[in-house]
C-alpha positions as CSV (number, residue, x, y, z in Angstrom):
1,M,-21.0,106.8,-67.4
2,T,-23.1,108.9,-69.3
3,L,-22.3,108.3,-72.7
4,L,-23.1,111.1,-75.0
5,P,-24.9,114.2,-73.1
6,T,-24.7,116.5,-76.1
7,H,-27.0,113.8,-78.8
8,P,-29.6,112.5,-76.9
9,P,-30.7,110.2,-80.0
10,L,-27.7,108.2,-79.8
11,A,-27.6,108.2,-76.1
12,R,-30.8,106.7,-76.7
13,A,-30.0,104.0,-79.2
14,L,-26.9,102.5,-76.9
15,A,-29.3,102.3,-74.2
16,E,-31.7,100.3,-75.6
17,R,-28.6,98.4,-77.0
18,N,-27.7,98.3,-73.2
19,F,-24.4,100.4,-73.7
20,D,-23.3,100.7,-70.3
21,R,-20.0,101.8,-70.9
22,L,-17.2,102.8,-74.1
23,T,-14.7,100.5,-75.2
24,Q,-11.3,101.1,-75.3
25,V,-11.4,102.7,-79.0
26,Q,-14.5,104.4,-78.4
27,T,-12.9,106.0,-75.4
28,A,-10.0,107.0,-77.4
29,V,-11.9,108.4,-80.6
30,L,-14.2,110.6,-78.3
31,A,-11.4,112.2,-76.2
32,D,-10.6,115.9,-76.2
33,D,-7.3,115.6,-78.0
34,A,-9.0,113.7,-81.0
35,A,-12.2,115.9,-81.2
36,G,-13.0,117.3,-85.2
37,R,-8.9,116.0,-86.3
38,D,-8.3,113.0,-88.9
39,L,-7.6,109.9,-87.0
40,L,-5.3,106.9,-87.8
41,V,-6.7,104.5,-85.5
42,S,-5.2,100.7,-85.0
43,A,-7.9,98.5,-83.2
44,Q,-8.3,94.9,-83.8
45,T,-11.5,93.9,-85.2
46,G,-14.5,93.1,-82.6
47,S,-13.3,96.2,-80.7
48,G,-16.6,98.3,-81.4
49,K,-14.5,100.8,-83.9
50,T,-17.8,100.5,-85.8
51,V,-20.1,102.5,-82.8
52,A,-16.7,104.3,-82.2
53,Y,-16.7,106.3,-85.2
54,G,-20.3,106.9,-85.4
55,L,-20.1,108.2,-82.5
56,A,-16.6,110.4,-83.3
57,L,-18.5,111.6,-86.9
58,A,-21.5,112.6,-84.8
59,N,-20.5,116.4,-84.1
60,N,-19.4,117.0,-87.6
61,L,-23.0,115.1,-89.2
62,L,-25.5,116.9,-86.8
63,D,-23.5,120.2,-86.4
64,G,-25.0,120.5,-82.9
65,A,-28.7,119.9,-83.8
66,E,-30.5,116.5,-82.6
67,R,-32.2,115.5,-86.1
68,F,-31.2,115.4,-89.8
69,E,-33.1,117.6,-92.1
70,R,-34.5,116.2,-95.2
71,A,-31.6,114.1,-97.0
72,A,-29.9,115.7,-99.8
73,A,-26.0,114.9,-101.3
74,P,-24.4,112.4,-98.4
75,L,-22.8,114.2,-95.4
76,A,-20.5,111.3,-94.6
77,L,-18.8,108.4,-96.8
78,I,-18.3,104.9,-95.3
79,V,-15.8,102.6,-97.4
80,A,-15.1,98.5,-96.6
81,P,-13.7,96.2,-98.4
82,T,-16.2,93.6,-98.1
83,R,-20.1,92.9,-99.1
84,E,-20.7,91.4,-95.8
85,L,-18.7,93.9,-93.8
86,A,-20.6,97.1,-95.9
87,L,-24.0,95.9,-94.9
88,Q,-22.7,95.2,-91.1
89,V,-21.7,98.8,-91.0
90,H,-24.9,99.9,-92.6
91,R,-26.8,97.7,-89.9
92,E,-24.8,99.2,-87.5
93,L,-25.2,103.1,-88.4
94,A,-28.8,102.8,-89.1
95,W,-29.5,101.3,-85.6
96,L,-26.9,103.8,-83.7
97,Y,-28.6,107.1,-85.7
98,Q,-32.2,105.9,-86.0
99,Y,-33.4,108.3,-83.6
100,A,-31.6,111.3,-85.4
101,D,-33.9,110.5,-89.1
102,A,-30.5,109.8,-90.6
103,R,-30.9,107.5,-93.9
104,V,-27.9,105.6,-94.5
105,V,-28.0,103.7,-98.0
106,S,-25.1,100.8,-99.2
107,C,-24.3,100.5,-102.1
108,V,-21.9,97.1,-102.5
109,G,-20.9,94.4,-105.4
110,G,-23.7,91.9,-106.3
111,M,-26.8,93.9,-105.4
112,D,-29.1,95.4,-107.8
113,P,-27.0,99.4,-108.9
114,R,-30.3,100.5,-110.1
115,R,-32.0,100.4,-107.0
116,E,-28.7,101.9,-105.3
117,Q,-28.6,104.7,-108.1
118,R,-32.5,105.3,-106.6
119,E,-31.7,105.1,-103.2
120,L,-29.1,108.0,-103.6
121,A,-31.0,110.2,-106.1
122,A,-33.9,110.0,-103.4
123,G,-31.4,111.7,-100.4
124,A,-29.0,109.7,-98.2
125,H,-27.1,111.3,-95.0
126,I,-24.5,108.8,-95.0
127,V,-23.2,106.1,-97.7
128,V,-22.0,102.9,-96.9
129,G,-20.1,100.6,-99.8
130,T,-18.0,98.5,-101.3
131,P,-14.3,100.2,-103.1
132,G,-15.2,99.2,-107.0
133,R,-19.1,100.1,-106.3
134,L,-18.4,103.6,-104.9
135,C,-15.9,104.2,-108.0
136,D,-18.5,103.1,-110.4
137,H,-21.3,105.7,-108.7
138,L,-18.7,108.2,-108.7
139,R,-17.6,108.0,-112.8
140,R,-21.2,107.6,-113.8
141,G,-21.9,111.0,-111.6
142,R,-24.8,109.1,-109.4
143,L,-22.9,109.5,-106.4
144,D,-22.6,113.2,-105.4
145,V,-19.4,113.8,-102.7
146,S,-19.8,117.8,-103.0
147,E,-21.5,118.1,-99.6
148,L,-19.0,115.2,-98.1
149,K,-18.4,116.2,-94.4
150,A,-16.3,112.9,-93.5
151,I,-14.9,110.1,-95.1
152,V,-14.1,106.8,-93.0
153,L,-11.8,103.8,-94.4
154,D,-12.7,100.6,-92.5
155,E,-10.0,97.5,-92.2
156,A,-7.8,99.8,-94.8
157,D,-5.0,97.4,-94.0
158,E,-7.8,94.8,-95.7
159,M,-8.2,96.8,-98.8
160,L,-4.5,97.1,-99.5
161,D,-4.5,93.7,-99.5
162,L,-7.5,92.7,-101.8
163,G,-5.8,95.3,-104.4
164,F,-8.4,98.3,-103.7
165,R,-5.7,100.8,-103.4
166,E,-6.1,102.7,-106.7
167,D,-9.6,102.8,-105.9
168,M,-9.5,104.0,-102.7
169,E,-6.9,107.0,-103.8
170,F,-9.8,107.6,-106.4
171,I,-12.4,108.1,-104.1
172,L,-9.9,110.2,-101.7
173,E,-9.1,112.3,-104.5
174,A,-12.8,112.9,-105.5
175,T,-13.6,113.8,-102.1
176,P,-13.3,118.0,-100.8
177,D,-10.4,118.6,-99.4
178,E,-11.5,120.3,-96.3
179,R,-13.3,116.9,-95.4
180,R,-12.1,114.6,-92.3
181,T,-10.9,111.8,-92.5
182,L,-10.9,108.6,-90.4
183,L,-8.6,105.2,-91.0
184,F,-9.2,102.7,-89.0
185,S,-7.3,98.9,-89.9
186,A,-5.6,96.4,-87.5
187,T,-2.1,97.0,-88.4
188,L,-0.7,99.9,-89.5
189,P,1.8,98.8,-92.8
190,R,3.7,101.0,-94.5
191,G,1.2,101.3,-97.0
192,I,-1.4,102.7,-94.7
193,V,0.9,104.7,-93.1
194,A,2.1,106.2,-96.7
195,L,-1.8,106.6,-97.6
196,A,-2.1,108.4,-93.8
197,K,0.3,111.0,-94.6
198,E,-0.9,111.8,-98.1
199,Y,-4.6,112.2,-97.7
200,Q,-4.8,113.0,-94.1
201,Q,-3.7,116.5,-92.3
202,Q,-1.9,116.0,-89.4
203,A,-3.8,112.8,-87.9
204,F,-4.4,112.1,-84.3
205,R,-3.1,108.2,-84.2
206,V,-4.7,106.2,-81.8
207,E,-3.3,102.3,-80.9
208,V,-5.6,100.4,-79.0
209,A,-4.7,97.2,-80.1
210,G,-3.3,96.1,-76.7
211,D,0.1,94.3,-75.6
212,E,-0.8,91.0,-76.6
213,G,-1.8,90.8,-80.2
214,G,-4.7,88.9,-79.2
215,H,-7.8,89.6,-77.9
216,A,-8.2,89.5,-73.7
217,D,-11.6,87.9,-74.3
218,I,-10.7,84.9,-76.3
219,E,-9.0,82.1,-75.4
220,Y,-6.5,80.3,-77.6
221,R,-5.6,76.9,-77.6
222,A,-3.6,74.6,-80.1
223,I,-5.0,70.9,-80.2
224,R,-2.0,68.0,-81.9
225,I,-3.9,66.0,-84.1
226,A,-2.3,63.3,-86.4
227,A,-2.1,64.0,-90.0
228,G,-5.0,62.4,-91.5
229,D,-7.6,63.5,-88.1
230,V,-8.1,67.0,-89.2
231,E,-11.8,66.1,-90.1
232,H,-12.7,63.8,-86.6
233,A,-11.1,66.7,-84.7
234,V,-13.0,69.2,-86.4
235,V,-15.6,67.2,-85.5
236,N,-15.0,66.0,-82.0
237,I,-14.6,70.0,-81.1
238,L,-17.7,71.1,-82.4
239,R,-19.4,68.6,-80.3
240,F,-17.2,69.0,-77.3
241,Y,-18.3,73.0,-77.0
242,E,-21.7,72.9,-78.7
243,S,-21.2,77.1,-79.4
244,P,-24.6,78.2,-80.6
245,S,-22.4,79.5,-83.6
246,A,-19.3,78.0,-85.0
247,L,-17.0,79.0,-87.7
248,V,-14.5,76.9,-89.3
249,F,-11.6,77.9,-91.8
250,C,-9.8,76.4,-94.7
251,N,-7.0,77.9,-96.5
252,T,-9.0,77.0,-100.2
253,R,-12.3,76.2,-102.0
254,E,-11.6,72.6,-102.4
255,A,-11.3,72.2,-98.6
256,V,-14.3,74.2,-97.5
257,R,-16.5,71.6,-99.8
258,H,-14.6,68.9,-98.4
259,L,-15.2,70.0,-95.1
260,Q,-18.4,70.9,-95.1
261,A,-19.3,67.3,-97.2
262,T,-18.1,65.7,-94.4
263,L,-20.1,67.5,-91.4
264,L,-23.0,67.5,-93.4
265,E,-22.9,63.9,-93.2
266,R,-21.8,63.3,-89.4
267,G,-25.2,65.1,-88.9
268,F,-23.9,69.4,-88.5
269,S,-26.2,71.7,-89.8
270,V,-23.1,73.3,-91.7
271,V,-23.2,76.0,-94.2
272,A,-20.2,77.0,-96.0
273,L,-18.6,80.6,-97.8
274,S,-16.2,80.9,-100.5
275,G,-15.8,82.8,-103.4
276,E,-17.2,81.2,-105.5
277,L,-20.4,81.4,-104.3
278,T,-22.6,84.4,-105.2
279,Q,-24.1,86.7,-104.0
280,N,-27.7,85.2,-103.1
281,E,-26.1,81.9,-102.3
282,R,-23.4,84.0,-99.5
283,T,-26.8,86.1,-98.0
284,Q,-28.8,82.9,-97.9
285,A,-25.9,81.2,-95.9
286,L,-25.3,83.7,-93.6
287,Q,-29.1,84.5,-92.9
288,A,-29.2,80.7,-92.0
289,L,-26.5,81.5,-89.4
290,R,-28.2,84.2,-87.9
291,D,-31.6,82.6,-87.5
292,G,-30.6,79.9,-86.1
293,R,-31.0,76.7,-88.9
294,A,-27.4,76.0,-89.5
295,R,-24.8,76.1,-86.0
296,V,-21.8,75.9,-88.1
297,C,-20.0,78.2,-90.9
298,V,-16.9,76.9,-93.3
299,A,-15.4,79.5,-94.7
300,T,-11.7,80.6,-96.3
301,D,-10.3,83.8,-95.0
302,V,-11.5,86.2,-98.0
303,A,-14.9,84.7,-98.0
304,A,-15.1,85.4,-93.7
305,R,-14.0,89.0,-94.0
306,G,-16.3,91.2,-92.2
307,I,-18.7,88.6,-91.3
308,D,-20.0,89.4,-87.6
309,L,-22.6,86.1,-86.1
310,P,-24.6,86.4,-83.3
311,N,-23.1,83.9,-80.6
312,L,-20.2,82.8,-81.8
313,D,-18.4,81.4,-79.6
314,L,-15.9,79.4,-81.5
315,V,-13.3,79.5,-84.1
316,I,-11.6,76.6,-85.4
317,H,-8.2,76.9,-87.9
318,A,-8.4,73.5,-90.0
319,D,-5.6,74.9,-91.6
320,I,-3.1,76.7,-90.3
321,P,-3.1,80.4,-91.3
322,N,0.1,82.1,-93.6
323,D,0.4,84.7,-91.7
324,P,0.0,86.2,-87.8
325,E,-2.3,89.0,-89.2
326,V,-4.7,86.3,-90.8
327,M,-4.8,84.3,-87.4
328,Q,-6.0,87.7,-85.6
329,H,-8.6,88.4,-88.6
330,R,-10.2,84.8,-88.1
331,S,-10.0,84.6,-84.7
332,G,-11.9,88.4,-84.2
333,R,-15.0,87.1,-85.6
334,T,-15.4,85.9,-82.0
335,G,-14.6,87.7,-78.7
336,R,-16.5,90.6,-79.8
337,A,-17.7,93.5,-77.7
338,G,-17.6,91.9,-74.3
339,R,-18.2,88.5,-75.3
340,K,-16.1,85.4,-74.6
341,G,-14.6,83.1,-77.3
342,V,-12.7,80.7,-77.8
343,S,-10.2,80.2,-80.9
344,I,-8.5,76.4,-82.0
345,I,-6.1,75.6,-84.2
346,L,-5.2,72.3,-85.3
347,V,-1.6,71.4,-85.3
348,P,-0.5,68.0,-87.5
349,P,3.2,67.4,-86.2
350,A,4.3,67.9,-89.6
351,R,3.3,71.7,-89.0
352,K,4.1,72.0,-85.6
353,R,7.4,74.5,-85.8
354,R,5.8,76.6,-88.2
355,A,2.4,77.1,-85.7
356,E,4.5,77.5,-83.3
357,V,6.6,80.5,-85.2
358,L,3.4,81.6,-85.9
359,L,1.6,82.1,-82.8
360,N,4.9,83.7,-81.4
361,L,4.9,86.4,-83.9
362,A,0.9,87.2,-83.2
363,G,1.5,87.7,-79.3
364,I,-0.5,84.7,-78.5
365,D,0.1,82.9,-75.5
366,T,-1.5,79.4,-76.5
367,V,-2.5,76.4,-73.9
368,W,-1.4,73.1,-76.2
369,G,-3.2,69.7,-75.8
370,T,-5.0,66.8,-77.2
371,A,-8.3,66.9,-79.0
372,P,-11.3,66.0,-77.0
373,Q,-12.0,61.8,-76.6
374,P,-15.1,60.3,-77.2
375,D,-15.6,59.1,-73.5
376,E,-15.1,63.1,-72.8
377,I,-17.7,64.2,-75.2
378,R,-20.1,61.8,-73.9
379,K,-19.6,62.5,-70.0
380,L,-20.6,65.9,-71.1
381,D,-23.6,65.0,-73.1
382,Q,-24.9,64.0,-70.2
383,E,-24.7,67.0,-67.6
384,R,-26.0,68.4,-70.4
385,M,-29.0,66.4,-70.9
386,L,-29.8,67.0,-67.0
387,K,-29.7,70.7,-67.3
388,D,-31.8,70.3,-70.4
389,A,-34.5,73.2,-70.7
390,L,-36.8,69.9,-71.5
391,F,-36.9,69.4,-67.6
392,S,-37.6,72.8,-66.6
393,E,-40.7,73.7,-69.0
394,E,-43.9,73.8,-67.3
395,T,-45.6,70.7,-67.6
396,T,-49.3,70.5,-68.9
397,S,-52.0,68.4,-68.0
398,E,-52.0,66.4,-71.7
399,D,-48.0,65.8,-70.4
400,L,-49.0,64.1,-67.2
401,A,-52.0,62.2,-68.6
402,L,-49.3,60.9,-71.3
403,A,-46.7,60.3,-68.3
404,Q,-49.5,58.5,-66.9
405,A,-50.5,56.3,-69.4
406,L,-46.5,55.3,-70.0
407,L,-45.7,54.3,-66.4
408,A,-48.7,52.1,-66.8
409,E,-47.2,50.5,-69.2
410,R,-43.5,50.4,-68.8
411,S,-41.2,51.3,-65.8
412,A,-39.4,54.4,-65.1
413,E,-36.4,52.9,-66.0
414,D,-37.0,52.0,-69.5
415,I,-39.1,55.1,-70.0
416,A,-35.7,57.0,-68.9
417,A,-33.5,54.9,-71.4
418,A,-36.0,55.4,-74.1
419,L,-35.7,59.4,-73.4
420,A,-31.9,59.0,-73.4
421,R,-31.6,57.4,-77.0
422,L,-33.8,60.1,-78.3
423,Y,-32.1,62.8,-77.0
424,R,-28.5,60.9,-78.3
425,A,-29.8,60.2,-81.6
426,R,-30.2,64.0,-82.6
427,L,-26.3,64.3,-81.8
428,P,-23.6,63.7,-83.8
429,S,-21.5,60.7,-82.9
430,P,-17.8,61.4,-81.8
431,E,-15.2,60.2,-83.4
432,D,-12.2,57.9,-82.8
433,I,-8.5,60.1,-82.6
434,V,-5.9,59.1,-82.2
435,D,-3.2,60.8,-79.7
436,P,0.1,61.4,-81.7
437,G,1.6,61.7,-78.2
438,A,4.3,64.3,-76.7
439,D,7.1,62.1,-79.0
440,R,5.8,63.3,-82.0
441,V,5.9,66.8,-81.7
442,K,8.8,67.2,-79.8
443,S,11.8,69.4,-81.3
444,R,14.8,67.1,-83.0
445,A,17.4,68.4,-80.3
446,E,14.9,67.6,-77.3
447,R,14.3,63.8,-79.4
448,V,18.4,63.6,-79.9
449,R,18.6,65.0,-76.0
450,E,16.5,62.2,-75.0
451,R,18.1,59.4,-76.9
452,T,21.5,60.1,-75.6
453,D,20.6,59.9,-72.2
454,R,18.3,57.0,-72.7
455,E,21.5,55.1,-74.0
456,T,24.1,56.2,-71.3
457,V,21.2,54.4,-68.8
458,Q,21.4,51.4,-71.0
459,G,25.6,51.1,-71.0
460,S,24.8,50.8,-74.7
461,K,23.4,51.4,-77.7
462,P,21.0,48.6,-78.4
463,A,21.9,47.0,-82.0
464,K,19.3,47.7,-85.0
465,S,17.3,44.9,-87.3
466,S,16.5,45.7,-90.3
467,P,12.7,45.9,-90.9
468,R,13.1,42.6,-92.8
469,H,14.0,40.7,-90.2
470,R,12.2,42.0,-87.7
471,M,8.5,41.6,-90.1
472,A,9.9,37.9,-90.7
473,E,9.1,36.8,-86.9
474,E,6.0,38.9,-86.7
475,D,2.3,37.5,-88.4
476,T,1.6,39.8,-91.0
477,V,-1.9,41.0,-92.5
478,W,-2.0,41.1,-96.5
479,F,-4.1,43.7,-98.1
480,S,-4.2,45.0,-101.8
481,A,-4.3,48.4,-103.6
482,A,-6.6,48.7,-106.7
483,I,-3.1,50.2,-108.8
484,G,-0.3,48.3,-110.5
485,R,2.3,48.4,-113.2
486,R,0.1,49.3,-115.6
487,K,-0.6,52.5,-114.2
488,N,3.2,53.3,-113.1
489,A,3.1,51.9,-109.7
490,E,6.1,52.0,-107.8
491,A,7.2,51.4,-104.3
492,R,9.1,54.3,-104.2
493,W,6.3,56.2,-104.1
494,L,3.3,53.9,-102.9
495,L,5.4,53.0,-99.7
496,P,4.8,56.9,-98.0
497,M,1.5,56.8,-99.5
498,L,0.9,53.8,-97.3
499,C,2.6,55.2,-94.0
500,R,0.1,58.5,-95.0
501,R,-3.3,56.8,-94.9
502,G,-2.8,54.2,-92.7
503,S,-0.6,56.3,-90.3
504,I,1.8,53.6,-89.8
505,K,6.0,53.8,-90.1
506,K,7.9,52.8,-92.9
507,E,9.2,49.8,-90.2
508,D,5.6,48.4,-90.2
509,I,5.1,47.4,-93.9
510,G,6.7,43.8,-95.0
511,A,6.5,42.7,-98.4
512,I,5.2,44.9,-101.4
513,R,4.3,42.7,-105.0
514,I,3.3,45.2,-107.5
515,L,1.1,43.1,-110.4
516,D,-0.4,44.1,-113.5
517,T,-3.3,45.6,-112.0
518,A,-2.9,45.5,-108.8
519,T,-0.8,45.6,-106.0
520,E,0.0,43.8,-102.7
521,F,1.6,44.3,-99.3
522,E,2.0,42.8,-95.6
523,I,1.3,45.4,-93.0
524,S,2.5,44.3,-89.0
525,A,-0.6,43.0,-87.0
526,R,0.4,44.9,-84.3
527,V,-0.9,47.9,-86.5
528,A,-3.7,45.9,-89.1
529,E,-6.8,46.9,-87.3
530,R,-5.5,50.3,-87.2
531,F,-4.2,50.5,-90.7
532,A,-7.5,49.1,-92.0
533,A,-9.6,51.6,-90.3
534,R,-7.9,54.1,-91.7
535,I,-8.2,53.5,-95.2
536,R,-12.0,53.5,-95.1
537,R,-12.2,56.7,-94.7
538,P,-12.1,59.6,-97.6
539,D,-8.6,60.9,-98.6
540,K,-8.2,64.5,-100.3
541,E,-5.0,63.6,-101.7
542,D,-5.9,60.5,-103.6
543,S,-8.6,57.9,-104.4
544,I,-7.0,54.5,-105.1
545,R,-8.8,51.8,-102.8
546,I,-7.2,49.5,-99.7
547,E,-8.7,46.5,-99.1
548,A,-7.7,43.4,-97.0
549,L,-7.4,40.3,-98.4
550,A,-9.0,37.2,-97.8
551,G,-6.4,34.9,-97.9
552,A,-2.7,35.7,-97.5
553,P,-0.2,34.5,-100.1
554,S,3.0,32.4,-98.8
555,R,6.1,33.8,-98.4
556,E,7.9,31.5,-100.8
557,A,5.2,32.8,-103.4
558,V,6.2,36.4,-103.0
559,R,10.1,36.2,-102.5
560,E,11.0,37.0,-106.2
561,K,9.1,39.8,-106.7
562,E,9.0,41.3,-103.4
563,W,10.2,44.9,-102.2
564,T,10.6,45.7,-98.6
565,P,11.6,48.8,-97.4
566,K,15.1,49.0,-96.2
567,P,17.0,51.2,-94.1
568,H,19.0,54.7,-94.5
569,G,22.1,54.0,-96.6
570,Q,20.8,51.2,-98.6
571,N,19.4,50.6,-101.8
572,A,15.4,50.1,-101.5
573,K,15.1,48.3,-104.6
574,T,16.1,44.4,-104.6
575,S,15.9,41.7,-107.0
576,D,17.1,38.1,-106.9
577,K,19.1,38.6,-110.7
578,P,22.3,38.5,-111.3
579,A,24.4,41.3,-112.0
580,F,24.5,42.5,-115.9
581,D,28.0,42.0,-117.1
582,K,27.8,44.2,-120.5
583,K,30.9,42.6,-121.5
584,A,29.6,39.0,-121.8
585,H,26.2,40.3,-123.1
586,Y,28.5,42.2,-126.6
587,D,30.4,38.9,-127.1
588,T,27.6,36.9,-127.6
589,K,25.9,38.9,-129.5
590,R,29.2,39.2,-131.8
591,R,30.0,35.6,-131.7
592,D,25.6,35.0,-132.8
593,R,26.3,37.6,-135.6
594,G,29.0,35.8,-137.1
595,E,27.5,32.1,-136.7
596,Q,24.7,33.2,-138.7
597,A,26.6,35.2,-141.4
598,H,28.6,32.1,-142.1
599,A,26.4,29.3,-141.9
600,G,26.9,26.9,-144.4
601,K,29.9,28.2,-146.0
602,P,33.8,27.0,-146.3
603,R,35.9,28.5,-144.2
604,H,40.0,28.2,-144.1
605,E,41.3,26.3,-141.8
606,S,41.9,29.7,-139.9
607,G,38.7,30.0,-139.5
608,A,38.1,32.8,-141.4
609,S,35.4,33.0,-144.9
610,A,36.8,31.3,-148.7
611,K,35.0,34.4,-150.2
612,P,38.2,37.6,-151.2
613,V,37.3,40.1,-149.5
614,F,37.8,43.8,-151.5
615,G,38.4,47.5,-150.2
616,K,36.5,50.4,-151.2
617,K,39.4,51.2,-153.9
618,A,39.5,47.5,-155.0
619,K,35.8,47.2,-155.6
620,K,35.9,50.5,-157.6
621,K,38.9,49.2,-159.7
622,F,37.7,45.6,-160.3
623,R,34.1,47.0,-161.6
624,G,35.8,49.1,-164.1
């Protein structure tokens, strides 16, 4: 397909980038019906929309010429929600218009405003910026929009979500009325439609988001994981796919810091992006990803908006997104411009229903499965090693001489084993993953139905035994937690904490003895080894140290102060103390007070005191 026969400079730039065909959004904005009109475009991120509006504006900006005249007041203004997206748009338009002698200037927050002022004063054909910085230049008279022919609002829905509505309205009102307005948005909520009606004139509407909602070039997978296996699942997924660049999303800054530290400890080259970083730190992190010094980026949603990483084939949702739009924006970082990508969401059992609703609302067909196991990863490592570029490189005379010297001293098997060790040493070790199992993620109705069917086959419902009875018949292992009565330790919150930290059930915990500075408890020997492995891992929610006891106290020693989980409907706390009799308690206290008051004083036969008793009036009369 001949892309732009009337604009040879743009066609030349596209040919150098191996553009052989237009994407769907690019074809739509260049259609005859859209020529010269305001555009309201709904297009997903990664669909090629930057090049699309760059091509759509060519007729307005060049006006039939092949090259721009000397730069003066800007002819086009591009508004983007974030610094990263604005700088990305700046780079895209710079190479697209490079042979048309276009001067493209960026104005974004976090950069030196005085440098931007000098560049604007020197003249620009296209200005790209963020809403806040553009408004600042407009108010100070540094940005002249009197000659503006077109304005583009890129990812307008994101700008509304970030609170830039007033800034967008200020920019639109400051620009000439006869301008051409192009509004691009991944979704078209009411706010975007209202903005288009107010500031656009008979806009031509284009929708190229697709019927399925997600990207056709993205493979979506949902991974079932145990509640405490998020970090280990991320490690194994990164090792399994070995993507040149991967993006891991978390919902909070604290989660980003924690996961980055975990991956660094495991040996990954990883950087973090969050709102607390300075612009210089963000730029350095992105540059490390682009030049290959880092392979993994852990980021929050806001920090990752608008970034475009080369060779990004993998997106991992370590935390489930808050809504379908966020899910699509996250996943849209991969599968861009025809590249294939994988988007993986990690789903603990308690979040399965929420994940299903989210994926359904987003219109995404997902393949459910479990996290890669270490054996699968090691098998892939072996296949990758055999295909490594090390074996395909040309062998020099020095290499042959060293190989002959090695063969003279060592056997071929020893040399191959050493090479395998060197290859594995540069790879992070895979983690053991607990498979939550299909039963852990089945719906309540399915579990009830299966239980009913099972009882029908067996003919009768099996009798239930209490946890205390079962634990008395099993071997147990004693553990100690570094918290006691002095720090308000209570069994009602210790029990769920132990279940969560150790990935065990309430029935696996026996007696719990709360001491002054520690708490001792017994765990069924069936799960003790797994429990011990779990508690050694760092925990985000609490930092209580738990360790196995060298010697287990006898059951008789803890019987008086033990606490054992009870079945539903029974009191959780047990005690051997007799029930408190309130009436007998106060009768005893009154009797004791009476004996103390009359000790050593004569009494009548009736038992009353010999001292006369006066009422208030009698006392007053007697004293008077």
